C-alpha positions in Angstrom: 122.5 175.8 166.2 123.0 172.0 166.2 125.9 170.5 164.3 125.4 167.2 162.7 128.5 165.3 161.9 128.6 162.2 159.4 131.4 159.6 159.6 133.5 158.1 156.9 133.1 154.5 155.7 134.2 152.1 158.3 134.1 154.8 161.1 132.3 155.4 164.3 131.8 158.5 166.4 135.5 158.1 167.6 136.4 159.8 164.3 135.2 163.1 165.7 135.9 162.7 169.3 138.8 165.2 169.7 138.2 167.5 166.6 134.7 168.8 167.4 134.1 172.6 168.3 132.1 173.6 171.2 128.6 173.3 169.8 125.7 171.0 170.4 126.5 167.9 168.3 124.5 165.1 166.8 126.4 162.0 165.2 124.5 160.9 162.2 124.4 157.1 161.3 125.0 155.8 157.9 123.5 152.4 157.9 121.2 152.1 154.8 122.3 150.4 151.6 122.0 153.4 149.4 123.0 157.1 149.5 119.3 158.1 149.0 118.3 155.8 151.9 121.0 157.3 154.2 119.6 160.8 153.3 116.0 159.9 154.0 116.8 158.2 157.3 118.8 161.2 158.4 116.1 163.7 157.4 113.5 161.7 159.5 115.5 162.1 162.7 117.5 165.3 162.6 116.3 168.8 163.8 114.5 171.0 161.3 117.6 173.1 160.8 121.3 172.2 161.4 124.9 172.9 160.4 126.2 169.7 158.5 129.8 168.3 158.4 130.7 165.1 156.7 134.0 163.3 156.2 134.5 161.0 153.1 131.2 158.8 152.7 129.8 161.2 155.2 130.7 164.2 152.8 129.0 162.3 150.0 125.9 161.8 152.0 126.2 165.5 153.0 126.2 166.6 149.4 123.2 164.4 148.7 121.5 165.7 151.6 121.9 169.4 150.9 120.9 168.6 147.3 117.7 166.9 148.5 116.7 169.3 151.3 118.6 172.5 151.1 116.1 174.3 153.4 117.3 172.1 156.3 121.0 173.0 156.1 122.4 176.3 157.6 126.0 175.6 156.7 128.1 172.9 155.1 131.5 171.3 155.8 132.9 168.7 153.4 136.1 166.9 154.6 138.3 164.5 152.8 135.7 163.7 150.3 135.0 163.6 146.5 131.9 164.9 144.5 132.5 162.7 141.4 130.7 159.5 140.6 132.5 156.2 141.0 135.0 154.8 138.9 135.2 151.1 137.7 138.3 150.5 140.0 136.1 151.8 143.0 133.3 149.4 142.0 135.7 146.6 141.9 137.2 147.4 145.3 133.9 147.7 147.0 132.7 144.4 145.5 135.9 142.7 146.8 135.5 144.1 150.3 131.9 142.9 150.2 132.9 139.4 149.1 135.3 139.3 152.1 132.3 139.9 154.4 130.4 137.3 152.5 133.1 134.7 153.6 133.2 135.6 157.2 135.7 138.4 157.0 135.5 140.9 159.9 135.2 144.6 159.8 138.7 144.8 161.2 140.1 142.7 158.5 138.4 144.8 155.8 139.6 148.1 157.6 143.2 146.7 157.8 143.3 146.4 154.0 142.3 150.1 153.7 144.8 151.5 156.2 147.4 152.5 153.5 145.0 155.0 151.9 143.2 156.0 155.1 146.3 157.3 157.1 149.5 159.1 156.5 150.4 158.9 160.1 150.1 155.3 161.1 150.3 156.0 164.8 146.5 156.1 164.4 146.2 152.6 162.9 144.6 151.0 166.0 142.1 153.7 166.3 140.9 153.1 162.7 140.7 149.5 163.4 138.8 150.0 166.6 136.4 152.2 164.7 135.6 149.5 162.2 134.9 147.1 165.1 132.5 149.7 166.7 130.7 149.8 163.3 130.5 146.1 162.8 130.6 143.9 159.6 126.8 144.4 158.8 126.9 148.2 158.8 130.2 148.2 157.1 128.8 146.0 154.3 125.7 148.2 153.9 128.0 151.3 153.7 130.1 149.5 150.8 126.7 148.8 149.1 125.7 152.5 149.5 129.0 153.5 147.9 127.9 151.8 144.6 124.8 154.0 144.5 126.6 157.3 144.5 126.1 159.8 141.7 128.1 162.8 140.4 127.2 165.5 142.9 129.1 168.3 141.0 126.1 169.6 138.9 124.2 170.4 142.1 127.1 172.2 143.9 126.7 175.4 142.3 123.2 175.7 144.0 124.6 175.5 147.6 123.7 178.7 149.1 125.1 178.5 152.7 128.8 179.1 154.2 130.7 176.1 153.0 134.1 174.9 154.3 136.1 172.4 152.2 138.9 170.7 154.2 141.5 168.5 152.6 144.5 166.5 153.8 147.6 167.4 151.7 148.7 163.8 151.9 145.3 162.2 151.2 145.7 159.4 148.9 142.0 158.5 148.6 140.5 161.9 148.0 143.5 164.1 146.8 143.5 167.9 147.0 142.4 168.4 143.5 139.0 166.8 144.2 138.6 169.5 147.0 139.8 172.3 144.7 137.1 171.1 142.4 134.4 171.2 145.0 135.5 174.6 146.3 135.5 176.0 142.8 131.8 174.9 142.2 130.4 175.9 145.6 129.7 179.7 145.6 131.9 181.4 148.2 133.3 178.2 149.5 136.6 178.4 151.6 139.2 175.7 150.9 141.7 174.7 153.6 144.5 172.2 153.1 146.1 170.4 156.1 149.7 169.7 154.9 151.3 166.3 155.8 147.7 164.9 156.8 146.1 161.8 155.3 142.4 161.0 154.7 141.3 160.7 158.2 142.0 164.3 158.9 140.1 164.5 162.3 142.4 161.6 163.7 145.7 163.1 162.4 145.1 166.8 162.9 142.2 167.1 165.4 143.2 170.6 166.7 143.6 172.1 163.2 140.4 170.6 162.2 138.6 171.9 165.4 139.9 175.5 164.6 138.6 175.5 161.1 135.3 173.9 162.2 135.0 176.7 164.9 135.6 179.5 162.4 133.2 178.0 159.9 130.4 177.9 162.6 131.0 181.5 163.4 131.3 182.7 159.8 128.6 184.5 157.8 
């Protein structure tokens, strides 16, 4: 079974490079200015059936995808994410970042401002900055625009009917553990795993632990 992985905002396939299990993998692209647009574009190009893992924005798109086309997804992994709709503070933050792009800010500049909430172990700062450069300002800006189209995915989570892993970083300041506890409580039979002393970009900070959990998830059920 193919594993489709979806990146976080401002991230490239480097996000998954050392954390993936041994399985055929497709790196999904999030380059449309709405969550629904990202879902539609993915469904147009992905295999008829696939396992789906998403981190942060990728997890939000994954929840929207399984809500839209549940028959396409065989199992679901949600990493460092949040099922709730946006807050006013988030709208303001995304608008400020988009304003930076509108005045010739670079993807690296915007990502640098986010580093305090992306990483607990700042040995990975340069990788996070390089991922933003990989992505580029235009796609980063579209992801910020897409963030503002999010909805509350919690009502649909009770209908998820595939083996589901919910993976949190214990030191994640952006999507704290309680957001993952909430998701795991709503998805029938979901398994929650918390990686202690790990920040938001769990695949960078704890790749071996993430790989072990994803491998077990792929082999479950």
